[in-house]
C-alpha positions as CSV (number, residue, x, y, z in Angstrom):
1,X,-3.4,-5.8,-11.6
2,X,-3.5,-8.1,-14.6
3,X,-3.1,-11.2,-12.5
4,X,-5.0,-10.5,-9.3
5,X,-4.8,-14.0,-8.0
6,X,-1.0,-14.0,-8.3
7,X,-1.0,-10.8,-6.1
8,X,-3.2,-12.8,-3.7
9,X,-0.7,-15.5,-3.3
10,X,2.3,-13.2,-2.8
11,X,0.4,-11.1,-0.3
12,X,-0.5,-14.0,1.8
13,X,3.0,-15.1,2.0
14,X,4.2,-11.8,3.1
15,X,1.7,-11.8,6.0
16,X,4.0,-14.2,7.9
17,X,7.3,-13.4,6.5
18,X,9.8,-13.2,9.3
19,X,7.6,-15.0,11.7
20,X,9.7,-18.3,11.7
21,X,11.3,-20.4,13.0
22,X,8.6,-22.7,14.2
23,X,8.4,-23.9,17.8
24,X,7.5,-27.6,18.8
25,X,3.7,-26.5,19.1
26,X,3.9,-25.3,15.5
27,X,3.6,-21.6,16.2
28,X,6.4,-19.3,15.2
29,X,8.8,-18.9,18.1
30,X,9.4,-15.3,17.4
31,X,6.3,-13.5,16.7
32,X,6.1,-10.2,14.6
33,X,3.2,-7.9,13.8
34,X,1.5,-9.0,10.6
35,X,2.3,-7.1,7.5
36,X,0.3,-6.8,4.3
37,X,2.9,-6.3,1.4
38,X,1.3,-6.1,-2.0
39,X,3.6,-7.0,-4.9
40,X,2.6,-5.7,-8.2
41,X,4.3,-3.4,-10.9
42,X,2.6,-0.3,-10.2
43,X,0.8,1.0,-13.2
44,X,0.6,4.9,-14.2
45,X,-2.4,6.6,-12.5
46,X,-4.8,8.0,-15.1
47,X,-8.6,8.3,-15.1
48,X,-8.5,8.1,-18.8
49,X,-8.1,4.5,-19.3
50,X,-9.0,1.3,-17.4
51,X,-5.3,0.6,-17.1
52,X,-4.8,4.0,-15.5
53,X,-7.7,3.7,-13.2
54,X,-6.2,0.3,-12.0
55,X,-3.0,2.1,-11.3
56,X,-4.6,4.7,-9.3
57,X,-6.2,2.1,-7.3
58,X,-2.9,0.3,-6.9
59,X,-1.3,3.4,-5.6
60,X,-4.1,3.9,-3.1
61,X,-3.8,0.3,-2.1
62,X,-0.1,0.8,-1.2
63,X,-0.9,3.8,0.9
64,X,-3.6,2.2,2.8
65,X,-1.7,-0.8,3.3
66,X,1.1,1.1,4.8
67,X,-1.3,2.7,7.2
68,X,-2.8,-0.8,8.0
69,X,0.7,-2.1,8.8
70,X,1.5,0.9,11.0
71,X,-1.7,0.3,13.1
72,X,-1.2,-3.6,13.2
73,X,2.3,-2.8,14.6
74,X,1.0,-0.5,17.1
75,X,-1.9,-3.0,18.3
76,X,0.7,-6.0,18.2
77,X,3.0,-4.2,20.5
78,X,0.4,-3.4,22.9
79,X,-1.2,-6.7,23.1
80,X,-0.2,-8.4,26.6
81,X,0.6,-11.9,25.8
82,X,1.8,-14.4,23.1
83,X,-1.7,-15.8,22.8
84,X,-3.2,-12.4,22.2
85,X,-0.6,-11.7,19.7
86,X,-1.3,-15.1,17.9
87,X,-5.0,-14.4,17.9
88,X,-4.3,-11.0,16.3
89,X,-2.2,-12.5,13.7
90,X,-4.8,-15.2,12.8
91,X,-7.5,-12.3,12.6
92,X,-5.4,-10.3,10.2
93,X,-4.8,-13.3,8.1
94,X,-8.4,-14.1,8.0
95,X,-9.3,-10.4,7.0
96,X,-6.8,-10.7,4.2
97,X,-8.4,-13.7,3.0
98,X,-11.9,-12.1,3.2
99,X,-10.4,-9.1,1.2
100,X,-9.1,-11.4,-1.5
101,X,-12.3,-13.5,-1.8
102,X,-14.7,-10.6,-1.7
103,X,-12.7,-8.5,-4.3
104,X,-12.4,-11.7,-6.3
105,X,-16.0,-12.1,-6.2
106,X,-16.9,-8.5,-7.1
107,X,-14.5,-8.5,-10.1
108,X,-16.1,-12.0,-11.3
109,X,-19.0,-9.8,-12.6
110,X,-16.6,-8.5,-15.2
111,X,-14.7,-11.7,-15.8
112,X,-13.0,-11.7,-19.4
113,X,-13.3,-7.8,-19.7
114,X,-10.8,-5.0,-18.9
115,X,-13.1,-3.6,-16.1
116,X,-12.4,-6.9,-13.9
117,X,-8.9,-5.8,-12.7
118,X,-10.3,-2.3,-12.0
119,X,-13.1,-3.5,-9.9
120,X,-10.7,-5.7,-8.0
121,X,-8.2,-3.0,-7.4
122,X,-10.9,-0.5,-6.4
123,X,-12.5,-3.1,-4.1
124,X,-8.9,-3.6,-2.3
125,X,-8.9,0.2,-1.7
126,X,-12.6,0.0,-0.3
127,X,-12.0,-2.8,2.1
128,X,-8.5,-1.4,3.0
129,X,-10.0,1.8,4.1
130,X,-12.6,0.1,6.2
131,X,-9.9,-2.1,7.9
132,X,-7.7,1.0,8.5
133,X,-10.7,2.5,10.3
134,X,-11.4,-0.6,12.2
135,X,-7.7,-0.8,13.4
136,X,-7.7,2.8,14.4
137,X,-10.7,2.1,16.5
138,X,-8.9,-0.9,18.0
139,X,-5.8,1.3,18.8
140,X,-8.0,3.8,20.7
141,X,-9.4,1.0,22.9
142,X,-5.9,0.9,24.6
143,X,-4.9,3.0,27.6
144,X,-3.3,6.0,26.2
145,X,-5.3,5.5,23.0
146,X,-3.3,6.9,20.0
147,X,-0.1,7.5,22.1
148,X,2.8,5.6,21.0
149,X,3.4,2.4,23.0
150,X,6.2,2.6,25.9
């Protein structure tokens, strides 16, 4: 992730892709589950170099984000009303902002060095794993728990 801040902008836009057109109230007229969609050129994974370590973390991020997206889709489909869905979309957007800011802050310690992008990428993995766990617990609160929604 040579340009983590560019990745952040692309990710943010992807979170609400497909949620338009907008109604008179300013909210999308057709709501869809939030999606985290990282856009970067996947680096080769190797623990022998910082670029390789970054590549390993990128690959893990993609796997974890697919898991997050699946859980978010399940949750979104089980929420009983539009207001609930909007609140969930807002919460996922806030989480993504938190992940960005926290990882950028962690990598600032290494600003200007090759380790900065590795720390940023590894932070995405760590916070993504926590979010996947949290969303999994959320799914379990619904009647039927982890059963597919009807």
